[in-house]
C-alpha positions as CSV (number, residue, x, y, z in Angstrom):
1,M,-16.2,9.9,6.9
2,E,-17.9,7.6,4.4
3,P,-15.7,5.6,2.0
4,R,-17.1,7.5,-0.9
5,E,-16.0,10.8,0.6
6,I,-12.6,9.6,1.5
7,L,-11.9,8.4,-2.0
8,K,-13.4,11.6,-3.5
9,K,-11.2,13.8,-1.4
10,H,-8.1,11.6,-2.3
11,I,-8.8,11.8,-6.0
12,A,-9.5,15.6,-5.8
13,L,-5.9,16.2,-4.7
14,T,-4.8,15.3,-8.3
15,A,-7.8,15.1,-10.6
16,A,-10.9,17.2,-11.2
17,L,-13.9,14.9,-11.7
18,T,-17.4,16.1,-12.0
19,D,-19.9,14.6,-9.5
20,E,-21.3,12.5,-12.4
21,E,-17.8,11.3,-13.3
22,F,-16.9,10.5,-9.7
23,A,-20.2,8.6,-9.2
24,H,-19.3,6.5,-12.3
25,F,-15.7,6.0,-11.1
26,F,-16.9,5.0,-7.5
27,S,-19.4,2.5,-8.9
28,H,-16.6,0.3,-10.1
29,F,-15.1,-0.2,-6.6
30,Q,-15.9,-3.2,-4.4
31,P,-16.1,-2.4,-0.7
32,L,-14.3,-5.0,1.4
33,S,-13.9,-5.6,5.1
34,F,-11.0,-7.5,6.7
35,K,-10.1,-8.4,10.3
36,K,-6.7,-8.0,11.9
37,G,-4.5,-10.8,10.7
38,Q,-6.7,-11.7,7.7
39,V,-5.0,-12.4,4.4
40,V,-5.9,-10.1,1.5
41,I,-3.5,-11.6,-1.0
42,R,-1.6,-14.9,-0.5
43,E,1.4,-15.9,-2.5
44,G,0.3,-18.2,-5.4
45,D,-3.2,-16.7,-5.6
46,K,-4.8,-15.0,-8.5
47,V,-4.9,-11.2,-7.8
48,N,-8.2,-9.6,-8.7
49,Y,-7.9,-6.1,-7.3
50,E,-5.7,-3.2,-6.3
51,Y,-6.9,-1.9,-2.9
52,F,-7.5,1.6,-1.7
53,V,-7.3,1.7,2.1
54,I,-10.2,3.5,3.8
55,S,-9.2,2.5,7.3
56,G,-6.7,0.3,9.0
57,C,-3.2,-0.8,8.1
58,L,-1.9,-3.5,5.9
59,K,1.5,-4.9,5.0
60,A,2.7,-6.3,1.7
61,F,5.5,-8.7,2.3
62,Y,7.6,-11.6,0.9
63,I,8.9,-14.6,2.8
64,N,12.3,-15.8,1.4
65,D,13.6,-19.4,1.3
66,E,15.1,-18.9,4.8
67,V,11.6,-18.1,6.0
68,K,12.6,-14.5,6.7
69,M,10.0,-11.8,6.2
70,H,10.8,-8.8,4.0
71,I,8.2,-6.1,4.2
72,L,7.8,-4.2,0.9
73,Q,5.1,-1.7,2.0
74,F,2.8,-0.7,4.8
75,A,-0.5,0.6,3.5
76,M,-2.4,3.1,5.7
77,P,-5.6,5.1,5.0
78,T,-5.6,6.7,1.5
79,W,-2.7,4.4,0.3
80,W,-3.0,1.8,-2.4
81,T,-1.6,-1.7,-2.3
82,S,-1.6,-5.0,-4.3
83,D,0.7,-7.4,-6.0
84,Y,0.9,-5.2,-9.1
85,N,2.9,-7.6,-11.1
86,A,0.3,-10.4,-10.6
87,L,-2.5,-7.9,-11.2
88,Y,-1.2,-6.5,-14.4
89,T,0.2,-9.6,-15.9
90,Q,-2.5,-12.0,-14.7
91,T,0.1,-14.3,-13.1
92,K,0.1,-15.8,-9.6
93,A,0.9,-13.5,-6.6
94,S,4.6,-13.5,-5.6
95,I,3.9,-11.5,-2.4
96,N,1.4,-11.6,0.4
97,V,-0.8,-8.8,1.7
98,D,-2.4,-9.0,5.1
99,C,-4.0,-6.8,7.8
100,I,-2.1,-5.5,10.7
101,T,-5.4,-4.1,12.0
102,D,-9.0,-4.4,11.0
103,A,-9.3,-2.7,7.6
104,E,-11.9,-1.3,5.3
105,L,-10.8,-1.4,1.6
106,L,-12.1,-0.5,-1.8
107,G,-11.1,-3.0,-4.5
108,L,-10.7,-2.0,-8.1
109,S,-10.1,-4.6,-10.8
110,N,-7.4,-4.0,-13.4
111,T,-10.1,-4.4,-16.2
112,D,-12.2,-1.7,-14.6
113,R,-9.2,0.6,-14.0
114,E,-8.2,0.4,-17.6
115,K,-11.9,0.9,-18.7
116,L,-12.2,4.0,-16.5
117,C,-8.9,5.4,-17.8
118,R,-10.2,5.2,-21.3
119,E,-13.5,6.7,-20.4
120,I,-12.4,9.6,-18.2
121,H,-9.2,11.5,-19.0
122,Q,-8.9,12.8,-15.4
123,V,-9.0,9.2,-14.0
124,E,-6.1,8.3,-16.4
125,H,-4.3,11.4,-15.2
126,F,-4.8,10.4,-11.6
127,F,-3.5,6.8,-12.0
128,R,-0.5,8.0,-14.0
129,W,0.3,10.5,-11.3
130,R,-0.1,7.8,-8.6
131,T,2.1,5.3,-10.5
132,N,4.8,8.0,-10.9
133,K,4.6,8.9,-7.3
134,G,4.8,5.2,-6.3
135,Y,7.8,4.6,-8.6
136,V,9.7,7.6,-7.1
137,A,9.0,6.3,-3.5
138,A,10.1,2.8,-4.4
139,Q,13.3,4.2,-6.0
140,K,14.0,6.3,-2.9
141,R,13.5,3.3,-0.6
142,L,15.8,1.1,-2.7
143,L,18.5,3.7,-2.7
144,S,18.1,4.2,1.0
145,L,18.5,0.4,1.6
146,M,21.6,0.3,-0.6
147,N,23.3,3.4,0.8
148,N,22.1,4.1,4.3
149,D,22.9,2.4,7.6
150,A,20.1,1.1,9.8
151,K,20.0,4.3,12.0
152,T,19.5,6.5,9.0
153,R,16.8,4.3,7.5
154,Y,15.1,4.3,10.9
155,E,15.2,8.1,11.2
156,E,13.9,8.5,7.6
157,L,10.9,6.2,8.4
158,M,10.2,8.0,11.6
159,T,10.3,11.4,9.9
160,L,8.1,10.3,6.9
161,Y,5.6,8.2,8.8
162,P,5.6,8.8,12.5
163,Q,2.1,7.4,12.9
164,L,3.4,3.9,12.0
165,Y,5.0,3.6,15.4
166,N,1.6,3.7,17.1
167,I,0.0,1.2,14.7
168,V,2.7,-1.3,13.6
169,P,4.3,-3.8,15.9
170,K,8.1,-3.2,16.3
171,H,9.1,-6.6,14.8
172,L,7.3,-5.6,11.6
173,I,9.0,-2.2,11.5
174,A,12.3,-4.1,11.9
175,A,11.4,-6.4,9.0
176,Y,10.6,-3.3,6.9
177,L,14.0,-1.7,7.7
178,G,15.9,-5.0,7.2
179,V,17.2,-5.1,10.8
180,T,16.7,-7.4,13.7
181,R,14.2,-6.6,16.5
182,E,17.1,-6.1,18.8
183,T,18.7,-3.5,16.5
184,L,15.4,-1.7,16.2
185,S,15.1,-1.6,20.0
186,R,18.6,0.0,20.3
187,L,17.7,2.5,17.6
188,Y,14.3,3.3,19.2
189,N,15.8,3.7,22.7
190,S,18.6,6.0,21.4
191,H,16.1,8.4,20.0
């Protein structure tokens, strides 16, 4: 499916845009291609876009002072990712985003997103819905990290996103869950 059609189908789940409105909306996106391992956002960089994933898989992550990776998000097709704090406040990135696989993305600048929200009510509705959904997901993940043991977090992830296990290397899933690779292996083998 063409990038335009993938985005159109994604938007249509929440917002009703006319063909003319969607054409205007789509014209503000920058198509981008990345190879496996390529960096999309590097800590310290200026962040120009939020990214809609057409194909591939990305990870948003932070490296702490002990050089331990903490994965904040995996982004698969029809998901969005960026360093939103840096994008919205025009500060330097505090996280990294890179490609687990080759990826095709559509980039949308914050300026264009705000402009589109002012111009087309349904676009504003879509982005508000998406932000709310993302906030709920982040809150659920935070509560899970605070309250659940590794086995429960692993089972939640497998239930919600079983396709991750075919795409994402196990050491990255371990980093997402906040466990060691060895603990993940024990959890995976007990399933």
